[in-house]
C-alpha positions in Angstrom: -18.4 59.6 -14.8 -20.3 57.0 -12.7 -18.9 54.9 -10.0 -20.7 51.8 -8.8 -19.8 51.9 -5.1 -20.1 50.5 -1.6 -18.0 52.2 1.1 -15.6 49.3 1.6 -11.9 49.1 1.1 -11.6 48.8 -2.7 -14.1 51.5 -3.6 -12.4 53.8 -1.0 -9.3 53.7 -3.2 -11.2 55.3 -6.0 -13.4 57.7 -4.1 -10.2 58.9 -2.3 -8.6 59.5 -5.7 -11.6 61.4 -7.0 -11.4 63.7 -4.0 -7.7 64.2 -4.5 -8.1 64.9 -8.2 -11.1 67.2 -7.6 -13.2 65.3 -10.2 -17.0 65.0 -10.3 -18.4 61.6 -10.1 -21.9 60.2 -9.7 -22.0 57.4 -7.1 -24.2 54.5 -7.9 -24.7 52.7 -4.6 -24.5 48.9 -4.6 -25.5 47.3 -1.3 -23.2 44.3 -0.7 -25.0 43.3 2.5 -28.2 42.5 0.5 -26.4 40.7 -2.4 -27.1 43.5 -4.9 -23.7 42.8 -6.5 -25.0 39.4 -7.6 -28.1 40.8 -9.4 -28.2 40.7 -13.2 -28.2 44.5 -13.5 -24.8 44.8 -11.8 -23.3 41.6 -13.2 -23.9 43.2 -16.6 -21.3 45.8 -15.5 -18.9 43.4 -13.9 -19.4 39.6 -14.3 -17.3 39.0 -11.2 -19.9 40.9 -9.1 -17.4 43.2 -7.4 -17.1 46.9 -6.8 -15.7 49.3 -7.9 -16.8 49.7 -11.5 -16.2 53.0 -13.3 -18.3 54.0 -16.3 -16.8 56.9 -18.4 -17.3 57.9 -22.0 -18.3 54.5 -23.2 -15.7 52.6 -21.1 -16.8 50.2 -18.4 -13.9 49.5 -16.1 -13.9 47.3 -13.0 -10.9 46.7 -10.7 -9.9 49.6 -8.4 -6.3 49.6 -9.3 -7.0 49.6 -13.0 -9.3 52.6 -12.4 -6.6 54.5 -10.6 -4.2 53.9 -13.5 -6.9 55.1 -15.9 -7.6 58.2 -13.9 -3.8 58.9 -13.8 -3.5 58.5 -17.6 -6.7 60.5 -18.3 -5.9 63.5 -16.1 -2.1 63.4 -16.1 -2.2 64.2 -12.4 -0.9 62.4 -9.3 0.6 59.9 -11.8 4.1 59.7 -13.2 4.7 61.2 -16.6 7.6 59.0 -17.7 7.4 55.3 -18.8 9.8 54.4 -16.0 7.8 56.3 -13.5 4.5 54.7 -14.6 6.2 51.2 -14.4 7.3 52.0 -10.9 3.7 53.0 -10.0 2.3 49.8 -11.5 5.0 47.8 -9.7 3.8 49.0 -6.3 0.1 48.6 -7.2 1.0 45.0 -8.2 2.9 44.5 -4.9 -0.1 45.7 -3.0 -2.4 43.4 -4.9 -0.2 40.3 -4.7 1.5 40.5 -1.3 -0.6 42.7 1.0 -4.2 42.5 0.0 -4.6 38.7 0.3 -3.5 38.5 3.9 -5.2 41.8 4.6 -8.5 40.3 3.4 -8.0 37.4 5.8 -7.3 39.7 8.8 -10.3 41.8 7.8 -12.6 38.9 8.4 -12.6 40.1 12.0 -13.8 43.6 11.0 -16.4 42.3 8.5 -17.8 40.0 11.2 -18.4 43.0 13.4 -19.9 45.1 10.6 -22.4 42.5 9.7 -23.0 41.1 13.2 -21.7 37.6 12.4 -19.9 35.3 14.8 -16.3 34.2 14.1 -16.1 30.4 14.0 -13.0 28.2 14.2 -12.5 28.3 10.4 -12.6 32.1 10.4 -10.1 32.3 13.3 -7.7 30.1 11.4 -8.0 32.3 8.3 -7.4 35.4 10.4 -4.3 33.8 12.0 -3.0 32.9 8.6 -3.3 36.5 7.4 -1.6 37.8 10.6 1.3 35.4 10.0 1.7 36.4 6.4 1.4 40.2 6.7 4.8 40.9 8.4 6.9 39.8 5.5 5.2 42.1 3.1 5.0 45.0 5.6 8.8 44.6 6.2 9.4 45.3 2.5 7.2 48.3 2.7 8.9 49.5 5.9 12.3 49.4 4.2 11.0 51.2 1.1 9.5 54.0 3.2 13.0 54.7 4.7 13.8 56.6 1.5 10.4 57.7 0.4 7.8 60.0 2.0 5.1 58.5 -0.2 5.1 55.2 -2.1 6.7 56.4 -5.3 8.6 59.4 -4.0 8.3 62.8 -2.5 4.8 63.6 -3.7 1.5 62.1 -2.8 0.0 60.2 -5.7 -2.7 57.8 -6.9 -0.7 54.8 -5.6 -1.1 56.2 -2.1 -4.9 56.3 -2.7 -4.6 52.5 -3.1 -2.5 51.8 0.0 -4.3 54.0 2.6 -7.6 52.1 2.7 -5.9 48.7 2.8 -3.5 49.7 5.7 -6.4 51.4 7.4 -8.6 48.3 7.5 -5.6 46.2 8.6 -5.2 48.4 11.6 -8.9 48.6 12.3 -9.1 44.8 12.2 -6.7 44.7 15.2 -3.4 44.2 13.5 -0.9 46.5 15.1 1.9 48.4 13.3 4.2 48.7 16.3 6.9 46.7 14.6 6.6 48.9 11.5 6.9 52.5 12.6 7.4 54.0 9.1 4.3 52.2 7.9 2.4 53.5 10.9 3.6 57.1 10.2 2.8 56.8 6.5 -0.7 55.6 7.3 -1.2 58.6 9.7 0.1 61.0 7.0 -2.5 59.6 4.5 -5.3 59.8 7.0 -4.3 63.4 7.9 -5.2 64.5 4.4 -8.5 66.5 4.2 -9.7 64.4 1.3 -9.5 61.2 3.4 -11.8 62.7 5.9 -14.3 63.2 3.1 -14.0 59.7 1.7 -17.1 57.5 2.4 -16.4 54.5 4.5 -18.0 51.9 6.8 -18.4 52.5 10.6 -15.3 51.4 12.4 -13.0 52.8 9.7 -13.2 56.3 10.9 -10.0 57.5 12.7 -10.5 58.0 16.5 -14.0 56.6 16.4 -14.8 53.4 18.3 -16.6 50.6 16.4 -20.1 49.7 17.4 -21.6 46.7 15.6 -25.2 47.1 14.5 -27.7 45.2 16.5 -29.5 42.2 15.0 -32.6 43.2 13.1 -31.7 46.8 13.0 -30.4 48.8 10.0 -27.3 51.0 10.3 -27.6 53.8 7.9 -24.5 55.6 6.8 -24.8 59.1 5.3 -21.9 59.4 2.9 -20.5 62.8 2.3 -20.9 64.4 -1.1 -18.7 63.4 -3.9 -18.7 65.9 -6.7 -22.0 67.4 -5.6 -23.7 64.0 -5.2 -24.4 62.1 -2.1 -25.8 58.7 -1.4 -27.1 56.7 1.6 -26.0 53.2 2.1 -28.0 50.9 4.4 -26.2 48.0 6.0 -28.3 45.2 7.5 -26.6 42.5 9.6 
């Protein structure tokens, strides 16, 4: 299997899943900071110009949540075996996509500005504020759900949790606090405590307990990603 990859939130869902499943995968690095995702070679894999894209046995599959469902169906692991269980898993993946990711993306403008050394103007501030105002409603639903569930769809960690962890992590690292959502905060800590999360490639500033330092203008910040299935890659981020 090949995974077209950049160590940002959506690809983290998939690399986290590969680590949890113990599967081998060749990472094909795509440098978003240089616009590589808009080059014809990558657009042939995904016309929308977004990572992740999985290539496996003749299948080319974009969209991280679709990839997670595919891995669950292919392996039969970390994924419900019943039709009702699979529907519940998809329900929470759709909830994440529809209600949490859009405002999370707006809040994460603050994080992306730091990563790429870009100023936050008045328009970006308004976007960030809109995301911060929208997130609590969705997080309140997740908070209530976690009252009766250790993980998103029950007592066992699964591929749905691989989708939630990177999103909640970037929300927190963008300066949005979970003080009003203690179960969400505890859930995120439980996800981040998993050894496989520590091995999942990600951008600077998304590592737990590590302060963010934005790259200086004109300098390259090189991130050595850990091995995934025996392969490793180096991503260069230029502001």
